[in-house]
C-alpha positions in Angstrom: 137.8 -68.5 106.1 135.7 -67.8 103.0 137.3 -68.8 99.7 135.6 -66.7 97.1 136.9 -65.9 93.7 135.6 -63.1 91.6 134.6 -63.9 88.1 137.2 -62.9 85.5 136.8 -59.4 84.3 136.0 -59.2 80.6 137.0 -56.4 78.4 133.7 -54.4 77.9 134.6 -53.9 74.2 134.3 -57.7 73.7 130.8 -57.8 75.0 129.4 -54.5 74.0 130.8 -54.3 70.5 129.3 -57.7 69.5 125.9 -56.1 69.4 127.0 -53.5 66.9 127.6 -56.4 64.4 123.9 -56.8 64.2 124.0 -53.7 61.9 124.8 -55.1 58.4 127.0 -52.1 57.5 129.1 -52.5 60.6 129.4 -56.3 60.0 130.5 -55.5 56.4 133.2 -53.2 57.6 134.4 -55.6 60.3 134.5 -58.4 57.7 136.6 -56.3 55.4 138.9 -55.5 58.3 139.4 -59.2 59.2 139.9 -60.2 55.6 142.7 -57.6 54.9 144.3 -58.1 58.4 144.6 -61.8 57.8 146.0 -61.4 54.3 148.5 -58.8 55.5 149.7 -61.0 58.3 150.0 -63.9 55.9 152.3 -61.8 53.7 154.5 -61.5 56.8 153.7 -57.8 57.3 154.2 -56.5 60.8 151.1 -56.4 63.0 151.2 -52.6 62.8 151.2 -52.6 59.0 148.5 -55.2 58.9 146.4 -53.1 61.3 146.8 -50.0 59.1 146.0 -51.9 55.9 142.9 -53.4 57.6 141.8 -50.0 58.9 141.9 -48.6 55.4 139.8 -51.6 54.2 137.3 -51.0 57.1 136.9 -47.3 56.0 136.6 -48.2 52.3 133.7 -50.5 53.2 131.8 -47.8 55.0 128.6 -46.6 53.3 128.6 -43.5 51.2 127.0 -40.4 52.8 124.2 -40.2 50.2 121.0 -41.0 52.2 119.7 -40.7 55.8 120.0 -44.5 56.2 123.6 -44.6 54.9 124.6 -41.7 57.1 123.2 -43.5 60.2 125.1 -46.6 59.1 128.3 -44.6 58.5 128.0 -43.2 62.0 127.6 -46.7 63.4 130.7 -47.9 61.5 132.8 -45.0 62.7 131.6 -45.4 66.3 132.4 -49.1 66.2 135.8 -48.5 64.5 136.7 -46.0 67.2 135.6 -48.2 70.1 137.4 -51.2 68.6 140.6 -49.2 68.1 140.4 -49.7 64.3 140.0 -46.0 63.6 142.2 -43.4 65.4 140.2 -41.0 67.5 141.5 -38.0 65.7 140.3 -39.4 62.3 137.0 -40.7 63.8 136.1 -37.3 65.0 136.6 -35.8 61.5 134.6 -38.6 60.0 131.7 -38.0 62.4 131.9 -34.3 61.6 131.6 -35.2 57.9 128.6 -37.3 58.7 127.1 -34.3 60.6 127.6 -32.0 57.6 126.1 -34.6 55.3 123.1 -35.0 57.5 122.5 -31.3 57.5 122.9 -31.1 53.7 120.4 -34.0 53.3 117.7 -31.9 54.9 114.9 -33.2 57.1 114.3 -36.9 57.1 111.2 -37.9 55.1 108.4 -38.7 57.5 106.7 -42.1 57.3 102.9 -41.8 56.8 100.8 -43.5 59.4 98.7 -46.3 58.1 95.4 -45.0 59.2 96.2 -41.3 58.9 93.8 -39.5 56.6 95.2 -38.3 53.4 95.2 -34.5 53.5 95.4 -34.3 49.8 92.3 -36.4 49.2 89.3 -34.5 48.0 86.4 -34.6 50.5 83.0 -34.2 49.0 81.3 -31.0 49.8 78.4 -31.8 52.0 76.3 -28.9 50.8 76.8 -30.0 47.2 75.8 -33.6 47.9 72.8 -32.5 50.0 71.6 -30.2 47.2 71.9 -33.1 44.8 69.7 -35.3 47.0 67.2 -32.5 47.5 67.1 -31.7 43.8 66.3 -35.3 43.0 63.5 -35.3 45.5 62.0 -32.2 43.9 61.7 -33.8 40.5 
């Protein structure tokens, strides 16, 4: 008889969500959530009240929707909050819609210039003008 035991099954949120904390905005929101949750529990609030207070702190720590980078970070925070059951799905979908509207209002993202790309605004010397200068000097 083979005696094999399967490895314990981990909650995927514990492993997958840890990567989201590499984003400084998500880490800031998570830190605010932990701080307020602990403080609320110390005041002998119920776990439900502590969770709601901490969720408010999480949302208050999210970046403003005023630039492309902040909008992307906001989306990451909302996604993390929804996956970690910090933000209710019904509220998270509304927050994501707000981010979508802000992204549309912000217009196209500014493109980065390539390092070796020619500057299309730079003036290129007119070859015929430079050739005529060379020839006119030779004539004299």
